[in-house]
Each structure stands twice: as C-alpha cells, then as structure tokens.
C-alpha positions in Angstrom: 117.2 150.7 123.3 117.9 147.4 124.9 114.9 145.1 125.5 114.9 144.5 129.3 113.4 141.0 128.8 116.2 139.9 126.5 118.8 137.4 127.7 121.3 138.3 125.0 123.2 140.7 127.2 123.4 138.2 130.1 126.2 135.8 129.1 124.3 133.6 126.7 126.7 131.1 125.2 127.2 131.6 121.4 125.8 128.1 120.6 122.5 129.0 122.4 122.1 132.5 121.1 119.7 133.1 118.2 121.1 133.7 114.7 120.3 136.3 112.1 117.5 135.1 109.9 119.2 136.5 106.8 123.0 135.9 107.2 123.2 133.4 110.0 125.5 135.5 112.2 125.3 134.6 115.9 123.7 137.4 118.0 125.5 136.5 121.2 127.9 139.5 120.9 125.8 141.8 118.8 124.4 144.8 120.8 122.7 146.1 117.6 120.4 143.1 117.0 116.9 143.7 115.8 113.8 141.5 116.5 110.6 141.3 114.5 107.6 139.8 116.2 104.1 139.1 114.7 101.1 136.9 115.1 100.4 134.3 112.4 97.3 132.1 112.6 97.1 132.5 116.4 100.8 131.8 116.9 103.5 134.3 117.8 106.4 134.3 115.4 109.8 135.9 116.0 112.8 136.5 113.7 116.2 137.9 114.8 118.5 140.0 112.7 122.0 141.3 113.2 121.1 144.8 112.2 118.9 147.1 110.1 120.3 146.0 106.8 119.4 142.3 107.2 116.0 143.2 108.7 115.2 145.5 105.8 116.3 142.9 103.2 114.1 140.2 104.9 111.1 142.6 104.9 111.4 143.2 101.1 
C-alpha cells in the first residue's frame, strides 16, 4: 500500500529524499520503503527503511 500523504512517489530529488536508517540507501526510487512512526516524550519520531529486512534488523 502506498501512503497517499507521501511525497516519495512525486519526483522528489534523490538528495532531498529520506535515507534508510539502517543501510543509508536513498528512498527516492524505492517503492517498497517502510516507515516506523512513534511518540517519544511528546514528540513524533519517524524512521525510514528501504524494506522489511532493514526495518526488522532496526527493531531487534
């Protein structure tokens, strides 16, 4: 499922696109990216991942 609020599928330049929190890969051309969002001490935190493997290794 594509997040309809995401700018990643709308010609975001690679230098402005988020990078995977684990391997550093640019997510500009990655349709399989994953995002984890959580609240930490009243602040919203977001991490981007290039796929399930990087997300799973970050969560461990």
